[in-house]
C-alpha positions in Angstrom: 0.0 0.0 0.0 2.8 2.4 0.9 4.5 1.6 -2.5 1.3 2.5 -4.4 0.9 5.8 -2.5 4.6 6.6 -3.2 4.2 5.7 -6.9 1.0 7.8 -7.2 2.7 10.8 -5.4 5.7 10.5 -7.7 3.4 10.4 -10.8 1.5 13.6 -9.6 4.8 15.4 -9.0 6.2 14.5 -12.5 3.0 15.6 -14.2 3.0 18.9 -12.3 6.6 19.5 -13.2 5.9 19.3 -17.0 6.0 22.7 -18.7 2.8 24.1 -19.9 2.3 23.9 -23.6 -0.2 25.8 -25.6 -1.5 24.1 -28.8 -3.1 26.0 -31.6 -4.1 24.5 -34.9 -3.1 26.0 -38.2 -1.2 28.9 -36.7 1.5 30.5 -38.9 3.2 32.4 -36.2 3.8 32.0 -32.5 5.7 33.8 -29.7 7.5 32.7 -26.6 8.4 34.8 -23.7 11.9 34.1 -22.4 13.1 35.3 -19.0 16.5 35.0 -17.3 17.5 36.7 -14.1 21.0 37.7 -13.3 21.5 38.7 -9.7 23.8 41.7 -9.2 26.7 40.8 -7.0 26.8 42.7 -3.7 28.8 45.9 -3.9 32.2 45.9 -2.3 32.3 48.0 0.9 34.9 50.7 1.1 37.9 49.8 3.1 37.3 50.3 6.8 40.0 52.9 6.9 37.8 55.5 5.1 34.3 56.6 4.4 33.2 59.3 2.1 30.2 60.9 0.4 31.1 62.7 -2.8 28.6 65.0 -4.6 28.5 65.0 -8.4 25.5 66.6 -10.1 23.1 64.1 -11.5 22.0 66.3 -14.4 23.5 69.4 -16.0 21.8 71.6 -18.6 24.7 72.8 -20.7 22.5 75.7 -22.0 22.5 77.1 -18.5 25.9 76.1 -17.0 29.2 74.7 -18.2 30.8 73.9 -14.9 30.6 70.6 -13.0 31.6 71.1 -9.3 32.7 68.0 -7.4 32.3 68.4 -3.6 31.9 66.2 -0.6 29.4 65.9 2.3 32.1 64.2 4.4 35.5 62.5 4.0 36.9 60.5 6.9 40.3 58.8 6.3 42.1 57.2 9.3 45.2 56.0 7.4 48.1 58.3 6.8 49.1 59.3 3.2 45.7 58.4 1.7 43.1 60.5 -0.1 39.9 60.1 -2.0 40.3 60.6 -5.8 37.7 61.4 -8.4 38.3 60.9 -12.2 36.4 60.4 -15.4 36.4 56.9 -16.7 37.8 56.2 -20.2 34.5 54.7 -21.4 33.1 58.3 -21.3 35.3 59.5 -24.2 35.4 58.9 -27.9 38.4 60.7 -29.3 38.6 63.0 -26.2 35.0 63.9 -26.7 31.7 63.1 -25.0 29.0 62.8 -27.6 25.5 64.0 -27.0 22.9 62.4 -29.2 19.2 62.7 -29.9 16.7 60.5 -31.7 18.2 61.4 -35.1 21.6 60.9 -36.6 23.0 64.2 -35.3 25.4 64.5 -32.4 27.1 67.3 -30.5 30.6 67.0 -29.1 31.5 68.2 -25.6 35.0 68.5 -24.4 36.0 68.7 -20.7 38.8 70.7 -19.2 40.2 71.2 -15.6 43.2 72.9 -14.0 45.9 70.5 -12.8 48.5 71.6 -10.3 51.5 70.6 -12.4 50.1 70.5 -16.0 47.9 73.7 -16.1 44.7 73.5 -18.1 44.2 69.9 -19.2 41.7 68.5 -21.7 40.2 65.4 -20.0 40.8 62.3 -22.0 43.8 63.7 -23.8 46.9 61.5 -24.1 48.9 63.8 -21.9 46.4 63.5 -19.0 44.9 60.1 -19.6 41.5 59.3 -18.4 42.6 58.2 -14.9 44.2 61.6 -14.0 42.2 62.7 -10.9 40.0 65.7 -11.5 39.5 66.1 -7.7 41.4 65.0 -4.6 39.9 65.0 -1.1 41.9 64.6 2.2 40.5 63.8 5.6 37.8 66.3 6.7 37.5 68.0 3.2 34.2 69.1 1.9 35.7 70.9 -1.0 38.6 69.3 -2.9 42.1 70.2 -1.9 43.1 69.8 -5.5 40.9 70.2 -8.6 37.2 69.7 -8.3 35.9 72.0 -11.1 35.3 70.6 -14.6 34.5 73.0 -17.5 32.3 71.5 -20.3 32.8 73.2 -23.7 30.2 72.4 -26.3 31.4 72.3 -29.9 30.0 75.3 -31.7 30.6 73.7 -35.0 28.5 70.7 -34.1 25.7 72.9 -32.7 25.6 74.9 -36.0 25.3 71.7 -38.0 22.7 70.0 -35.7 19.0 70.0 -36.1 16.9 71.4 -33.3 16.1 69.1 -30.4 17.4 68.0 -27.0 20.6 66.1 -27.0 21.9 64.0 -24.1 24.9 61.9 -23.1 26.5 60.4 -20.1 29.7 61.1 -18.2 31.1 58.2 -16.0 33.1 59.0 -12.8 35.4 56.8 -10.8 35.8 57.5 -7.0 38.5 55.6 -5.1 40.7 55.6 -2.0 44.4 55.8 -3.0 47.9 56.7 -1.8 49.1 60.2 -2.0 
């Protein structure tokens, strides 16, 4: 009797595990919805020797302002000879330019510049500066950068003159890390 109940239970489980199939006679097209979930790995916590909260504007209307100011709410570093650095990631640039696009084929180029202590005015993404050169450096207790912190966006007037009317947008990627001075 126990064997029969076990066999019957196993048969019910096997039938329930079968995928649902929809049959339609004389159909010439069909669709299937596919799903796959990739779980995001947990973010790595900052080293215990430091905590920081860096402010970078989420949106900038380049018709109204050309400066991106990087500041901090707090920077706490307990290790000596360490600082929090901010740079633009290389994926931001194509030929030293960030491209703003719209729904059409037009695009407008934007170049970024900042003042470096040793190099003077530097075009971000240029070979002399590289894309990892920090644009801002924060030391323990800073809310304004000790070095850098101001990016100037320069929109290509040639691209604007050739572009159709509309709103253009693009993305700038920043990297923030704790490093040695």
